[in-house]
N, C-alpha and C positions, 0 to 999 in steps of 0.2 A: 859718726857712723854713716857709711855710705849706704844708699838705698838702691837695690837692684830691682829694676822694673821689667816686667815681661812685656814684650811687644812683638807682634808679628803682623804681616800683611795678610788679611783674610783672603783665602782662595777657596772657592767651592769645588769640592772633589766631585768627579763624575759619579753618578749613582743610579743604580737600577734597583728599585725598592723590592723588598721581599713580599711574599704573599701576605695578605692580612692575617693577623694573629687570630687564633680560634676565638670565636665569639664577638670579634670586632666588626666583621663585615666591611662593606664598602660604603663610603658616604654617598648620600643621594646626589649631592652636587659637589664638584671639585672646588675647594676653596682657592681664592686668588693667591694666597700665600700659604703654601702647604707645609707649614712648620708644626711639628708635634708640640702639644701644649707643654710637655715636660721640658723640651729644649727652650721654648719661649720663656718658661718660668726661670730657667737658669740665667738667661740673658737679662731678664728684668731684675733678678737678684743682684747681678753685677752692677747694673745701672742704678738701681734703687739704693744699693749699699753705698755706692760712691756719693749719691745725692745726700745721704745721711752723713757720711764721712766728711764731706766738704764743709759741713756746718759745725764740726767739732774741732777743738784745738788739738794740735799735733800731740801734745804730751799725753792726752787721754788715749791715744791710739797706740802709743809705743809698746804697751804690754801685749799687743796682739800682732806685732810685726815679727816675722820669723828671722832668726839668725842662728847659725850653728852654736854660738856661745850661749844664747838664751836656752836652746834645747838642752845643752849640757848642764845648765843650771836648773833644769826641771820644768821649763815652760813648754810642756808637750802640746798644749792647746794651740800654740802658734803654728803647728803643722797644718791646722785647719783654718784658723782665723786669717792667716795671711792671704788666703785666696779671695777674701771678700774686701780687701783693701787695694786701692789703686792710686797711681801717682798723678792723675789728672783726668779730665773728661775724655781727651783723645785716647788715653790709655784704656779707660773703662769701655769706651765705645768700640775700640778695635777688638778688645777681648770678647765683648758681647757679640760682635759680628762673627768672630772666629768660632765661637760656640754655636751660633746659628748655622754656620756653613757645615761644620763637621759633626756637630752633635745630632743633627736631624736624622741622618741615616742610622746612627747608632740607636737613637730613641725609637725609630720605627722598628728596628730589629727587636729591641726589648719589649716593645708594646707600650701602649699608653693606658692600660688598665691592669688591675690586679697587682701581682707581685712584680711585674715589669717596671712599675713606677718607682718603688723604693730601691730596687736593684740598680736601676739606671742612675739615680742620685748617689747611691753608695759607690758605684763604679767611678763616677766623676770625682767624688771627694777622695777616694782611695788613690786614684791616679795622681791627684794633687799632693797627697801626703807623701807618696813614693817619690814624686818629683822633688819635693823639698828635702827628703832624705838623700837623694842623689846629689843635690847641691851641697848639703852638709858633709857628705863623704869626701868631696873635693876640697872643701874649706873647713876642715876640722878645727873647732874652737874659734873660728873667725867671728869678728863683730859685724861683718858685712850683713846688712839686712836685706830681706827679700819680700816683696809684696806682689800680688797680682794673681789672676786666674789662669795664666797661660800654661802652667805646669799641668793643671787638670785638663785644660783644653787640648794640650798635646796628647794626652791619653785618648781623647776622642778621635784625634787624627789617626793614631795607631790602630784603634778599633775600626774606624771607617776604612782604612786601607785593607784590613782583613775582609771586610764585607764587600768592598768593591772587587777584590780579587776573587771572591766567591760568588759574585753576581747576586748579592742579597743574602747569601748564606756565608758562614765563616770559611774563608779560604785558608790554605795552609800558611803557616808562619813564614815559610821560605818561598812563598809564591813570588813570581817575578815582579808583580805590581807592588807587593809589600816591600821587597828588597829595593826596588827603584825608589819608592816613597821614603824608605829609611835612609837610603844613600843621599837623596835630595835634602832630607831633614838634617842629616849630618853635615853636608856641605854648607848649607845656609848658616847653621849655627857655628861651625868652625870659622866661617867668614866673619860672622858677628864677633867671635872671640878675637880674631885678628885685628878687626877695627878697634876693639876695646884695648887690646894690647898696644896699639899704636897711639892710644890716647885721643882717638877721634870719635868719641861717643856722640858728639853733637851731630855727626852725619847719620845717625840712626833715627829715623822719624819717630816722634811721639814719646821719646824717652826723657826729653828735657835735659839731655846731657848725662843722665844717670846710666849706670851699667845695665846690661841685659843678662839675666841668669840663663845663659845658654846651656849650662849643665843640667838645669832642671827641665828644660825643653826636651833634651835627649832622654833623660830618665823617665819623664812623663810619657813620651812616645813609646819607649820600650815597655813601660808598664801597661799601656793600653793594648799593645800587640799581644802580650802574654796573658793579661788578666781577663780579656774578653772570653777566652775559652772556658775557664772555670765558672764564670758568671753565666755563660750560655748553658752549661751543664746544670747549674743550680736552677736556672729559670725553667728548664725542661722538667726538672724534678718537682718544682712547686706548682707548675701550671697544670690544671686538671685536664685529663684527656677529653 
């Protein structure tokens, strides 16, 4: 069974942060590293999860690896558990950095108090689930396995694109920046697919020669672009005036 690893080169999107959430106020001193604690927590989960994983024998992890075949056999939990497994320290570190870069603007928008905290984590996980389903839809019944957090992180990229387009608020789905980001995401992942088709996976840094689940990247990005709107509506409904 081949293992598909998620791997991207982290890039920090330009960001103009929204106004502070009601009740949060402004900090007395600007921190040196202005990363919301919720995003930092996700990155630490990725790194801490791999630290634990690296000490366990591979056979104990197999039930938690996602594959379309396993899903068809009823292993629905792998839709979530695959996000917390990685193929090596470089793989885990790059995904943690990717979440830090693109998750921070999304976390600021959701807020770091009250309902914004669980909704942010649910958004992240749901994007990862839909990314895995996107991969499965292309590889129906396949034994090809998939691990890594990049499907969920791709959802953060899509949401961040909407926020950048709206200058801290949600921009339109078809805003020029969102379309440009989507086209760039599509190009990069189709390029990865071409490299894989040519059998040159060793040219992709950090994968150790394993495949890259480019289908999940695209599905995760689309999920982030679309889902951030209903999540924002729900957050407005739950947050007290």
